[in-house]
N, C-alpha and C positions, 0 to 999 in steps of 0.2 A: 315767203312763197316756200308750201312743202317741197318737196320733189316728188316726182311719183314711182311710183316700181312697179313695174311690167309682169304681170302672167302672162307665160309663154301663151296663153290663151287669146291673149289680144290680137298679137302678130300672124297665129294660122289661123284665126277668124277672118281676119282680116284680110289677108291673102286669099283664103278658100270663099268668103261670103263675098263681101261686099266695096273693097277695095284692094281689087287680083295687083300687084306689083304691075305687070304686065299695062294696066289699064289708067291702074289711079294714082300715077304717079307725082302730082301731087299731094298725096295724101302720106306717102311714102319719104319724101321732102321734107314735109311740115314735121311730119316725125323726127326724121334726122337732123332738124333744124334744134331742135329740142333734146334729142339727146344729146347734140356737141355741145350745146349750150348747159348743158346740167341737170336740165329741168325733170327729164326722165330718163332714168337708171333701171336695171332690172340687178336680181342675185345671179352671184357665180353658177347655185343652180341651176337656174334656170337659161339662163347661156348654155351650157353644157348640153338642156333640155335640147335647146333650139338646134345651136352651131355642132353638137358632135355625136348626137343620136343617129342610127343607121336609117331611120325611119323620117330624120325632116333635112336627108340632103335635098334642099331647094329653096329657089328664090330666098324665104326667110330665111334660112339658114346665111348663106351671103350676103342677105345686109344684117344679121348681128354678127357678123364676123367680122364685115368692115368698119365696123361701132365699135369691135369688141372694148378700147379703151376707156371710151366715156361709159359706155349704157355695163361693161359688166363690174360690179362691185363684189370685192370679197368682204368676208365676214369680220365682222372683229370680235373681239373676244365678249364685246356684250351682244351682238348679233347672233353669238354661238351658244350662249344661254338663253337668250328668249327663244332659239328654236328648241332648248330645251322644256321650256317652257309649254310650247306650241303642242309638242309631242307629249308632254305629260297627259293635257286636255285629250288630246285626241288619243289614246292609250287608256286615259282615265274611266272605259267604262260604259259611255257615252253610244258609240259605235262598235259596231262588231270587226273584234282585230283584225282580221283580212281586209276590212276598208280602213283602217287607220293602217296600216301597211302602204296601202295603195298609196295615200293619201299623201305619208312619210316620203315616198324611195324620192319621190319628185320634187320640184323649186316651190312648191307652194308653201311649206313652211318656215322656208326663209324669205321669200317677198314679206309674208307677215312680219318674219321675226325682225326684216330691217327696218319696213315701215312704224312699226312699235318701236322700234331703239331712237329711228331717223325724226319722228313726228312724220312722218309722208303717209302719204295718200297709195293702197292698194288697187292697182287699175287693173279690172277683172271683166270679163264675160261673163262670166255663172250668175247666175241668181241663185237669190237665198230659198232653200226650198222650204215644205214645213215644217216647223218645232220640232217634231217627232222621226225625223229623217234620219234615217240609218248611213245614208252617203255621206261622208265627210266635204265636204264644200267651202271655200275656200271665204261667202261672205257667213257663215256660220260662226269659222272659226275670228273672221275678223273683229266680230263681232262681239263675241265672246271677250277681245282682247281689247274692245273698244278703239279699233283702229281707222280711220277716215276708208270709204271706199269709193270709187267712182268704175264707170265704164270707161270707155274710148274717148269719145263725142262729150260726156262732162268735163271729162279733162282735157280736151283742146278747149273744149268753152272757157275753161277757166282760167286757161294758161291763156287767152285771147286769140287762136290760132286759129283759120277760115283756109279752108282751101276748095 
């Protein structure tokens, strides 16, 4: 079974929209179980976005900090090389430079790279934009690199998790 690589927006949007941590406790319990089992992971850069950025000092930050050991995966040399590939693509002229920089400074290139190397699945709540979009989105990049992608509910279904 492939591992699922979480984009930061999966946790942020779950808490802010459909599954607030203080209300949807079973959602977060099931997610924590999958993290503990090693089925759900994330890149160290995504962890840093969620746990260390001053605007994310909330329940989500507490959730990821408590699961750092199993959730936060450091990049291997292969992953670092894959990030270079992703950034060459993003800065290759398809997108405005400012948008490429915005994409590259966060965790997005890292989850795509980890999933590429790991043959895993990127989990994101971002939707694919029009083919001529000028904003770099995770779905555009994973499609270019032929990385599998799922949203949160697709991930839970694939893992056989209910809540």
